[in-house]
C-alpha positions as CSV (number, residue, x, y, z in Angstrom):
1,M,-20.2,-74.6,43.7
2,K,-18.3,-76.7,46.1
3,S,-17.8,-79.4,43.5
4,A,-16.3,-76.8,41.1
5,Q,-13.9,-75.7,43.9
6,R,-12.9,-79.2,44.6
7,F,-12.3,-79.8,40.8
8,T,-10.1,-76.6,40.6
9,S,-8.1,-77.7,43.7
10,A,-7.5,-81.1,42.3
11,F,-6.4,-79.7,39.0
12,F,-4.0,-77.3,40.7
13,L,-2.5,-80.2,42.7
14,L,-2.1,-82.3,39.6
15,F,-0.4,-79.4,37.8
16,V,2.0,-78.9,40.7
17,A,2.8,-82.6,40.8
18,C,3.5,-82.7,37.1
19,A,5.7,-79.6,37.4
20,M,7.8,-81.3,40.1
21,V,8.5,-84.4,38.0
22,P,11.8,-83.8,36.2
23,L,11.8,-84.0,32.4
24,K,13.7,-86.8,30.9
25,V,16.9,-85.6,29.3
26,H,17.9,-87.6,26.3
27,A,21.5,-88.4,25.8
28,L,23.3,-86.9,22.8
29,T,24.5,-89.6,20.5
30,L,27.4,-89.5,18.1
31,S,25.0,-89.3,15.1
32,Q,23.0,-86.5,16.7
33,A,26.2,-84.6,17.5
34,W,27.3,-84.9,13.9
35,R,24.0,-83.6,12.5
36,L,24.0,-80.7,15.0
37,A,27.5,-79.8,13.9
38,L,26.2,-79.6,10.3
39,E,23.7,-77.0,11.5
40,N,25.9,-75.0,13.9
41,D,29.6,-75.3,13.0
42,A,30.7,-72.0,11.6
43,S,33.7,-73.5,9.7
44,Y,31.4,-75.9,7.9
45,H,29.1,-73.1,6.8
46,A,32.1,-71.0,5.7
47,A,33.0,-74.0,3.5
48,I,29.5,-74.0,2.0
49,S,29.9,-70.3,1.1
50,E,33.3,-71.0,-0.4
51,R,31.9,-73.9,-2.5
52,K,29.1,-71.7,-3.8
53,A,31.6,-69.0,-4.7
54,G,33.7,-71.5,-6.5
55,E,30.8,-72.8,-8.5
56,T,30.4,-69.4,-10.1
57,N,33.7,-70.0,-12.0
58,R,31.7,-71.9,-14.6
59,A,29.6,-68.9,-15.5
60,I,32.7,-66.7,-15.3
61,G,34.6,-68.9,-17.8
62,R,31.6,-69.2,-20.1
63,S,31.0,-65.5,-20.2
64,A,34.3,-64.9,-22.1
65,L,32.9,-66.9,-25.1
66,L,29.4,-65.4,-25.1
67,P,28.5,-62.2,-27.0
68,Q,29.6,-58.9,-25.4
69,I,27.0,-56.2,-26.0
70,N,27.7,-52.6,-24.9
71,A,25.6,-49.5,-25.4
72,S,26.5,-45.9,-24.9
73,L,24.5,-42.6,-24.8
74,G,26.3,-39.3,-25.2
75,R,25.0,-35.8,-24.8
76,S,27.3,-32.7,-25.1
77,K,26.3,-29.1,-24.8
78,V,28.3,-26.9,-27.3
79,R,28.5,-23.2,-26.8
80,G,30.9,-20.7,-28.4
81,T,31.5,-18.7,-31.6
82,L,32.6,-19.8,-35.1
83,E,34.5,-17.4,-37.3
84,L,34.1,-18.0,-41.0
85,P,35.6,-16.0,-43.9
86,G,33.1,-14.0,-45.9
87,P,33.1,-11.3,-48.6
88,C,33.5,-8.6,-46.1
89,G,36.1,-10.4,-43.9
90,L,35.5,-12.8,-41.0
91,H,32.0,-13.5,-40.0
92,C,31.2,-14.7,-36.5
93,N,28.4,-17.1,-35.8
94,D,27.2,-18.0,-32.3
95,L,27.1,-21.7,-31.4
96,D,24.6,-23.2,-29.1
97,Y,23.5,-26.7,-29.8
98,T,23.5,-30.2,-28.3
99,S,25.6,-33.0,-29.7
100,R,24.1,-36.5,-29.5
101,V,25.9,-39.8,-30.0
102,D,24.0,-43.1,-29.4
103,E,25.8,-46.4,-30.1
104,I,25.4,-50.1,-29.5
105,K,28.1,-52.6,-30.2
106,L,28.3,-56.4,-30.3
107,N,31.4,-58.5,-30.2
108,Q,31.3,-62.3,-30.6
109,V,34.5,-64.4,-30.3
110,V,35.1,-66.7,-33.2
111,F,38.5,-67.9,-32.3
112,N,40.4,-67.0,-29.2
113,W,42.6,-69.7,-27.7
114,S,43.1,-67.9,-24.4
115,R,39.4,-67.4,-23.8
116,L,38.7,-71.0,-24.6
117,A,41.3,-72.0,-22.0
118,E,39.7,-69.7,-19.5
119,Y,36.4,-71.4,-20.2
120,R,37.9,-74.8,-19.4
121,Q,39.7,-73.4,-16.4
122,G,36.4,-72.1,-15.1
123,H,34.9,-75.7,-15.1
124,A,38.0,-77.1,-13.5
125,R,38.0,-74.5,-10.8
126,A,34.4,-75.2,-10.0
127,D,35.0,-78.9,-9.8
128,Q,38.0,-78.2,-7.5
129,S,35.8,-76.1,-5.2
130,L,33.5,-79.1,-4.8
131,A,36.5,-81.3,-3.9
132,V,37.8,-78.7,-1.5
133,F,34.4,-78.6,0.1
134,D,34.4,-82.4,0.5
135,V,37.9,-82.1,2.2
136,K,36.6,-79.5,4.7
137,A,33.4,-81.4,5.3
138,T,35.4,-84.5,6.1
139,D,37.7,-82.4,8.4
140,M,34.7,-81.1,10.2
141,S,33.4,-84.7,10.8
142,V,36.7,-85.9,12.0
143,R,37.0,-82.9,14.3
144,L,33.6,-83.5,15.7
145,I,34.4,-87.2,16.3
146,N,37.6,-86.3,18.0
147,R,35.9,-83.9,20.4
148,Y,33.1,-86.3,21.2
149,F,35.7,-89.0,22.0
150,Q,37.9,-86.6,23.9
151,T,34.9,-85.7,26.1
152,L,34.2,-89.4,26.8
153,L,37.9,-90.1,27.6
154,S,38.0,-87.0,29.9
155,Y,34.9,-88.2,31.7
156,E,36.3,-91.6,32.2
157,N,39.5,-90.1,33.5
158,V,37.5,-88.1,36.0
159,V,35.6,-91.2,37.2
160,L,38.8,-93.1,37.6
161,A,40.5,-90.2,39.4
162,K,37.6,-90.1,41.9
163,S,37.8,-93.8,42.4
164,R,41.5,-93.6,43.0
165,L,41.0,-90.8,45.5
166,K,38.4,-92.7,47.3
167,A,40.6,-95.8,47.4
168,N,43.5,-93.7,48.8
169,E,41.3,-92.3,51.5
170,K,40.3,-95.8,52.5
171,Q,44.0,-96.8,52.6
172,I,44.7,-93.9,54.9
173,I,42.0,-95.1,57.3
174,A,43.4,-98.7,57.1
175,A,47.0,-97.5,57.7
176,Q,46.0,-95.4,60.6
177,R,44.1,-98.3,62.2
178,R,47.0,-100.7,61.7
179,Y,49.4,-98.1,63.1
180,G,47.1,-97.6,66.1
181,D,47.0,-101.4,66.7
182,G,50.8,-101.5,66.5
183,E,50.8,-103.6,63.3
184,G,51.8,-100.8,60.9
185,T,54.2,-97.9,60.7
186,I,53.9,-94.1,60.5
187,I,55.6,-94.4,57.1
188,D,52.5,-96.3,55.7
189,V,50.2,-93.5,57.0
190,K,52.4,-90.7,55.4
191,E,52.7,-92.6,52.2
192,S,49.0,-93.1,52.0
193,K,48.4,-89.4,52.6
194,S,51.0,-88.5,49.9
195,R,49.2,-90.6,47.4
196,R,45.9,-89.1,48.4
197,D,47.2,-85.6,47.8
198,L,48.5,-86.6,44.4
199,S,45.2,-88.1,43.6
200,R,43.5,-84.8,44.5
201,A,45.8,-82.9,42.1
202,D,45.1,-85.5,39.4
203,L,41.4,-85.1,39.9
204,I,41.5,-81.3,39.6
205,A,43.5,-81.6,36.3
206,A,41.1,-84.3,35.0
207,E,38.1,-82.1,35.8
208,D,39.7,-79.2,34.0
209,R,40.3,-81.3,30.9
210,L,36.7,-82.5,31.0
211,F,35.4,-78.9,31.2
212,V,37.5,-77.9,28.2
213,A,36.4,-80.9,26.3
214,Q,32.8,-80.1,26.9
215,R,33.3,-76.5,25.8
216,E,35.0,-77.7,22.6
217,L,32.1,-80.0,21.9
218,Q,29.6,-77.3,22.6
219,E,31.3,-75.1,20.1
220,M,30.4,-77.5,17.3
221,V,26.9,-78.7,18.4
222,G,25.6,-75.4,19.5
223,N,24.4,-76.2,23.1
224,P,26.2,-77.5,26.1
225,P,25.8,-81.3,26.2
226,Q,24.3,-82.6,29.4
227,R,24.4,-86.3,28.6
228,I,26.2,-88.3,25.9
229,T,26.1,-91.9,25.0
230,T,29.3,-93.9,25.8
231,L,30.7,-97.2,24.6
232,K,28.6,-100.3,24.9
233,R,29.2,-102.3,28.0
234,G,29.8,-105.4,25.9
235,F,32.1,-103.7,23.4
236,Q,33.2,-106.1,20.7
237,P,35.3,-105.0,17.7
238,Q,33.8,-105.9,14.3
239,P,35.6,-106.9,11.1
240,L,35.9,-104.3,8.3
241,N,33.5,-104.5,5.5
242,V,36.5,-104.3,3.1
243,P,39.1,-106.6,4.7
244,D,41.9,-106.1,2.2
245,Q,44.2,-103.1,2.6
246,L,44.9,-102.9,-1.1
247,D,41.2,-102.3,-1.8
248,W,41.2,-99.4,0.7
249,Q,44.3,-98.0,-1.1
250,T,42.6,-98.3,-4.5
251,K,39.4,-96.7,-3.2
252,A,41.3,-93.8,-1.5
253,R,43.4,-93.1,-4.7
254,T,40.2,-92.9,-6.7
255,D,37.8,-91.2,-4.3
256,N,39.8,-89.2,-1.8
257,A,38.8,-85.6,-1.9
258,E,42.3,-84.2,-1.3
259,I,43.6,-86.2,-4.3
260,R,40.7,-85.1,-6.4
261,S,41.4,-81.5,-5.5
262,A,45.1,-81.9,-6.4
263,Q,44.1,-83.5,-9.7
264,Y,42.0,-80.5,-10.6
265,G,44.9,-78.3,-9.6
266,V,47.0,-80.1,-12.3
267,Q,44.2,-79.5,-14.9
268,I,44.0,-75.8,-14.0
269,S,47.7,-75.5,-14.4
270,D,47.5,-77.3,-17.8
271,Y,44.8,-74.9,-19.0
272,E,46.9,-72.0,-17.7
273,I,49.6,-73.0,-20.2
274,D,47.0,-72.9,-23.0
275,R,45.8,-69.5,-21.9
276,A,49.3,-68.1,-21.9
277,F,50.2,-69.7,-25.2
278,G,47.1,-68.1,-26.7
279,G,49.1,-64.8,-26.6
280,H,51.1,-66.2,-29.6
281,L,48.0,-66.9,-31.7
282,P,45.7,-64.6,-33.7
283,T,42.2,-63.8,-32.5
284,V,39.1,-63.5,-34.7
285,D,35.9,-61.6,-33.6
286,L,32.6,-60.8,-35.3
287,I,31.8,-57.1,-34.8
288,A,28.4,-55.4,-35.3
289,A,27.5,-51.9,-34.4
290,R,24.7,-49.3,-34.9
291,R,25.5,-45.6,-34.4
292,K,23.1,-42.7,-34.4
293,V,24.7,-39.3,-34.4
294,E,23.4,-35.7,-34.3
295,G,25.8,-32.7,-34.4
296,E,28.8,-34.8,-33.6
297,T,31.3,-32.1,-34.7
298,I,31.1,-28.4,-35.5
299,S,31.2,-29.1,-39.2
300,T,28.3,-31.5,-39.0
301,R,26.3,-29.7,-36.3
302,L,23.3,-29.4,-38.5
303,Q,23.5,-33.0,-39.7
304,S,22.3,-36.3,-38.2
305,S,23.1,-39.8,-39.3
306,T,22.3,-43.4,-38.5
307,V,25.0,-46.0,-39.4
308,S,24.9,-49.8,-39.1
309,S,28.1,-51.8,-39.6
310,Y,29.3,-55.3,-39.2
311,G,32.4,-57.2,-40.0
312,V,35.3,-59.4,-38.9
313,Q,38.2,-58.3,-36.8
314,V,41.5,-60.2,-36.9
315,A,44.2,-59.4,-34.4
316,I,47.7,-60.8,-35.0
317,P,50.3,-60.6,-32.2
318,I,53.8,-59.7,-33.5
319,F,56.0,-58.8,-30.6
320,S,55.2,-58.3,-26.9
321,G,58.7,-57.8,-25.5
322,G,59.0,-61.5,-24.4
323,L,56.0,-61.2,-22.1
324,T,54.0,-64.1,-23.7
325,S,57.0,-66.5,-23.7
326,A,57.7,-65.7,-20.1
327,Q,54.1,-66.4,-19.1
328,V,54.1,-69.7,-20.9
329,S,57.4,-70.7,-19.2
330,Q,55.9,-69.7,-15.8
331,A,52.8,-71.7,-16.4
332,R,54.8,-74.8,-17.3
333,H,56.8,-74.6,-14.1
334,N,53.6,-74.1,-12.1
335,K,52.2,-77.3,-13.7
336,D,55.3,-79.2,-12.7
337,R,54.8,-78.0,-9.2
338,A,51.1,-79.0,-9.2
339,T,52.1,-82.4,-10.6
340,L,54.6,-83.0,-7.8
341,E,52.1,-81.7,-5.2
342,L,49.6,-84.3,-6.5
343,A,52.2,-87.1,-6.1
344,A,52.9,-85.9,-2.5
345,V,49.2,-85.9,-1.6
346,Q,48.8,-89.4,-3.1
347,E,51.7,-90.7,-1.0
348,D,50.4,-88.9,2.1
349,I,46.9,-90.5,1.7
350,A,48.4,-93.9,1.1
351,V,50.4,-93.5,4.4
352,Q,47.2,-92.4,6.2
353,V,45.3,-95.5,4.9
354,T,48.1,-97.8,6.0
355,R,48.3,-96.2,9.4
356,Q,44.5,-96.3,10.1
357,Y,44.2,-99.8,8.6
358,Q,46.9,-101.1,10.9
359,A,45.4,-99.2,13.8
360,V,42.1,-101.1,13.2
361,V,43.7,-104.5,12.8
362,S,46.1,-104.2,15.7
363,G,43.5,-102.4,17.8
364,V,41.5,-105.6,18.1
365,R,44.5,-107.4,19.6
366,R,45.4,-104.4,21.8
367,I,41.9,-104.2,23.2
368,A,41.9,-107.9,24.0
369,A,45.3,-107.6,25.7
370,L,44.2,-104.6,27.8
371,E,41.0,-106.4,28.9
372,D,43.3,-109.2,30.1
373,A,45.5,-106.6,31.8
374,V,42.5,-105.1,33.7
375,D,41.5,-108.6,34.9
376,S,45.0,-109.5,35.9
377,T,45.8,-106.2,37.7
378,A,42.5,-106.5,39.6
379,A,43.5,-110.0,40.7
380,A,47.0,-108.8,41.6
381,L,45.5,-106.0,43.7
382,H,43.4,-108.5,45.6
383,A,46.3,-110.8,46.2
384,I,48.5,-107.9,47.3
385,D,45.8,-106.7,49.7
386,M,45.7,-110.2,51.2
387,G,49.4,-110.2,51.5
388,Y,49.3,-106.8,53.2
389,Q,46.8,-108.2,55.7
390,A,49.2,-111.0,56.3
391,G,52.1,-108.7,56.7
392,T,54.0,-109.8,53.6
393,R,53.3,-106.7,51.6
394,T,53.5,-103.0,52.3
395,I,51.0,-100.2,51.8
396,I,53.2,-98.9,48.9
397,D,52.6,-102.2,47.1
398,I,48.8,-101.7,47.4
399,L,49.0,-98.1,46.2
400,D,51.1,-99.1,43.2
401,A,48.7,-101.9,42.3
402,E,45.7,-99.5,42.6
403,D,47.4,-97.0,40.3
404,Q,48.2,-99.8,37.8
405,L,44.6,-101.0,37.9
406,Y,43.1,-97.5,37.2
407,Q,45.7,-96.8,34.5
408,S,44.8,-100.1,32.8
409,K,41.1,-99.2,32.8
410,L,41.9,-95.8,31.4
411,D,44.1,-97.4,28.7
412,L,41.4,-99.8,27.8
413,T,38.8,-97.1,27.3
414,Q,41.3,-95.1,25.3
415,A,42.2,-98.1,23.1
416,R,38.5,-98.7,22.4
417,L,37.9,-95.1,21.4
418,E,41.1,-95.1,19.3
419,Y,39.9,-98.3,17.5
420,V,36.6,-96.7,16.6
421,L,38.4,-93.4,15.6
422,A,40.7,-95.4,13.4
423,R,37.8,-97.0,11.6
424,L,36.1,-93.6,11.0
425,T,39.4,-92.0,9.9
426,L,39.9,-94.9,7.5
427,Y,36.5,-94.2,6.0
428,A,37.4,-90.6,5.8
429,A,40.6,-91.4,3.8
430,A,38.5,-93.4,1.4
431,D,35.9,-90.6,1.2
432,S,33.3,-92.9,2.8
433,L,32.7,-90.9,6.0
434,D,29.0,-90.1,5.5
435,A,25.8,-90.2,7.5
436,A,25.4,-94.0,6.9
437,A,28.9,-94.7,8.2
438,I,28.5,-92.6,11.3
439,D,25.1,-94.1,12.0
440,A,26.4,-97.6,11.7
441,I,29.3,-96.9,14.0
442,D,27.0,-95.2,16.5
443,Q,24.6,-98.2,16.6
444,T,27.4,-100.8,16.7
445,Y,29.7,-99.4,19.5
446,F,27.7,-96.8,21.4
447,G,24.7,-96.7,23.7
448,P,22.4,-97.2,25.4
449,E,24.9,-96.5,28.2
450,Q,25.3,-92.8,28.8
451,V,27.3,-90.5,31.0
452,V,26.0,-87.4,32.8
453,L,28.2,-84.3,32.1
454,S,26.1,-81.6,33.6
455,G,22.5,-80.6,34.3
456,P,19.9,-82.9,35.8
C-alpha cells in the first residue's frame, strides 16, 4: 500500500514538472506563412469561387448548340352554354368538360452564327477566368510577402529604437558625470536629454508600426504570429537562375497572367463581333414535336387527336431598324479598346520586369555599400567617442554618429529585404512565383535565426 502511494506521489510530481516546462514554439517561416495564407485568406478563397463561376461559361456557351427540349401540359375546365340553331329555333346545350393539351417540342440548331460565336466566347471567358485567378493568386502571394517583410522591418526598427534609447540614456549619465567633474557643460546634458526624449517618441511610433504589421500578417495567416524567422546572419545575395533581362522579358510576355487575361479579352471581343454580325445571317433549325389534344376547342370538344411533326425552320432577317449594324460597330470599337488595353498591359509588365531586374542587380551593390557603411559608421562612432573623451568632440557629435549608425543598420536590413522582395516580384512578373520559388527563397535567405514578436 505504501509503495503504491509513493508511486502515485512520484507520478504526480513528474506530471507537475512536465507541466511547468514551457512548450517549444516553432517560428513561422515564409513558406509556412504562404501556405497558411492559402488556407485562411478570404480574398484568395473569393478568387477561387470566382474562378469556378467563370469555368461554367463553357457549359453555358455549349448549351446554345445542344438540343432544346420543352414539354407542356395543359388542363382547362370549360363550363357554359352553347346555342345551336335547330328546327324549332335555337337549342341550348350545357357545356361541362375538361380540355387537355399535352405537347413536347425539340429544337436543334443547324446553323446559327451568333450561337456558334457564343460557344466560342464561353470557352474564352472560362480561360480568362483562369488567368484572372492566376493574377489574384499572385497578388495574394506578393501581399503576404510584403506583410511578412514589413513585420521583420518593423521589428528591426523597434530593436534599433530601443538600442538608440539605451545609448542616449548612457550619454545622459556620461554628460552629467562630466558636468559634475567640471569637464562638460549643462548644454551637453540638455542635448542628451533632448535626444533621449526624441528616441522615446520614435520607439513608441516604431512599436505601433510593429503592432499594425503583426495584425496585418495575422489577417492572412489566421493566427497571431509569435515568432517568425528572419534573415540569415551571413546574408549573401545569390545570382539569378536566368541572368539575362531579355529572357525575363520574353518569359513575362509569354506567361504573365495579366497579359494572358488581356489576350483572352481580345478574343472575347472578336467573338462578340461574330455574335453581333450573326444578326445579318439566316438561321436554320430542325424542329420536331408531338402533340396530344382532347377537347381543345368547343367545336372539337368531343374529339381527341395525337399529332407528330418534324421539319426545318429557316429564319431570314430583313430589317431590324439598324440595330444589328449598330451592334456590330459597337463590338468592333470594343475590340479596338481591348487591343489597346492589351498593349498597355504588355508595356506595364515590361516596365515591372525592368524595374525588378534592376532592383536585384543593383541591390547586390547597395547591400555591399551599406555593409561598408555600417562598419565605417561604427568605426567613426568609436573615434568620435575617443575624441569626446579627449575634449576635441562634443556630445552632439556622438549623438549624431549614433543616429547615423542605427540608421545605417536599418537601411541595411531594408535593403536586404527589398532585394529578396525584388527577386520574388520578378518571379511574379514572369508567372513563376509558386511554392518551389518561395521555398527556395526561404531556405536561401531566412532562418534559422528568428525574432520573438509576442507570446513565450
